[in-house]
Each structure stands twice: as C-alpha cells, then as structure tokens.
PAZAPA-4460 file (N, C-alpha, C; in steps of 0.05 Angstrom, whole numbers, plus 32768, in hexadecimal, padded with zeros to 4 digits):
% residues 44
    n_x    n_y    n_z   ca_x   ca_y   ca_z    c_x    c_y    c_z   seq   type   mol
   7DA9   83D3   7F13   7DBA   83C9   7EFE   7DCA   83B2   7F09     1      M     A
   7DCC   839C   7EFB   7DDA   8385   7F04   7DF8   8387   7EFE     2      N     A
   7E08   837C   7F10   7E24   837C   7F0A   7E2B   8365   7EF7     3      S     A
   7E41   8366   7EE9   7E49   8351   7ED7   7E4F   8337   7EE6     4      P     A
   7E4B   8321   7ED8   7E52   8307   7EE4   7E70   8305   7EE8     5      F     A
   7E78   82F7   7EFC   7E94   82F4   7F03   7E9F   82DA   7EF7     6      L     A
   7EB9   82D8   7EF6   7EC6   82BF   7EED   7ECA   82AD   7F06     7      N     A
   7ED5   8295   7F02   7ED7   8281   7F17   7EE8   828B   7F2E     8      A     A
   7EFF   8297   7F28   7F10   82A0   7F3E   7F04   82B8   7F4E     9      S     A
   7EF5   82C8   7F40   7EE8   82DF   7F4E   7ED2   82D5   7F60    10      A     A
   7EC3   82C0   7F58   7EAF   82B4   7F69   7EBB   82A8   7F82    11      W     A
   7ED2   829C   7F7F   7EE0   8291   7F96   7EE8   82A7   7FAA    12      Q     A
   7EF1   82BD   7F9F   7EF8   82D4   7FB0   7EDF   82DE   7FBF    13      V     A
   7EC9   82DF   7FB1   7EB0   82E9   7FBD   7EA7   82D7   7FD4    14      E     A
   7EA9   82BD   7FD0   7EA1   82AA   7FE5   7EB4   82AC   7FFD    15      V     A
   7ECE   82AE   7FF7   7EE2   82B2   800C   7EDC   82CC   801C    16      D     A
   7ED4   82E1   800E   7ECE   82FA   801B   7EB5   82F7   802D    17      K     A
   7EA1   82E8   8024   7E8A   82E2   8035   7E92   82D5   8050    18      M     A
   7EA5   82C3   804E   7EAE   82B4   8065   7EC0   82C5   8077    19      I     A
   7ED5   82D1   806C   7EE9   82DE   807C   7EE3   82FB   8083    20      H     A
   7ED8   830A   8071   7ED2   8326   8077   7EB8   832A   8085    21      A     A
   7EA4   831A   807D   7E89   831E   8088   7E81   8309   809C    22      F     A
   7E92   82F5   80A1   7E8D   82E2   80B6   7E77   82CE   80B0    23      G     A
   7E72   82C8   8097   7E5E   82B4   8090   7E66   8299   809A    24      A     A
   7E54   828B   80A7   7E5A   8270   80B3   7E59   825B   809D    25      P     A
   7E6C   825B   808B   7E6D   8248   8075   7E86   8237   8077    26      I     A
   7E83   821D   8078   7E9B   820C   807A   7EA6   8207   805E    27      D     A
   7EBD   81FA   805C   7ECB   81F7   8043   7EBB   81E7   802E    28      D     A
   7EAD   81D2   8037   7E9D   81C2   8025   7E86   81D3   8019    29      A     A
   7E79   81E2   802A   7E63   81F3   8020   7E6D   820A   800E    30      D     A
   7E84   8215   8015   7E90   822A   8004   7E95   8220   7FE8    31      A     A
   7E9F   8207   7FE6   7EA4   81FB   7FCC   7E8A   81F8   7FBC    32      K     A
   7E75   81EF   7FC9   7E5B   81EB   7FBC   7E50   8206   7FB3    33      I     A
   7E52   821A   7FC4   7E48   8235   7FBD   7E57   8240   7FA5    34      I     A
   7E72   823E   7FA6   7E82   8248   7F90   7E7C   823A   7F76    35      T     A
   7E79   821F   7F77   7E72   8210   7F5F   7E57   8219   7F54    36      E     A
   7E44   821D   7F65   7E29   8226   7F5D   7E2B   8241   7F4F    37      Y     A
   7E39   8254   7F5B   7E3C   826F   7F4F   7E49   826E   7F34    38      L     A
   7E5E   825E   7F32   7E6C   825B   7F18   7E5A   824F   7F03    39      I     A
   7E4B   823A   7F0A   7E39   822D   7EF7   7E23   823F   7EEE    40      K     A
   7E17   824E   7F01   7DFF   825D   7EFA   7E04   827A   7EF4    41      N     A
   7E1B   8285   7EFB   7E20   82A1   7EF7   7E3B   82A7   7EEA    42      Y     A
   7E45   8295   7EDB   7E5E   829A   7ECC   7E76   828D   7ED9    43      G     A
   7E8A   8288   7ECA   7EA1   827B   7ED5   7EB5   8277   7EC0    44      G     A
***
C-alpha cells in the first residue's frame, strides 16, 4: 500500500531527515534539487 503524497514542507522535512538522521551525503544544492523534484512529481 502506498503512503499519501506529502506537501512541500513535509518533503523538505524528509530530505532533511535523510541528511541529518541517516547521514546521506547530500549538499545543500542537491537537497534543493531533490526537494523540488519530489514536490513537482509527488505533490506539494
């Protein structure tokens, strides 16, 4: 079962969590690109 699509602020929180909680090696520029992609393609 798929989870519901998130809004823009929730996607930002998810990307931040990837970086800070899980240690993903994502710089600020890439984090912005990833967040924008998620918002555009999965709700926002």
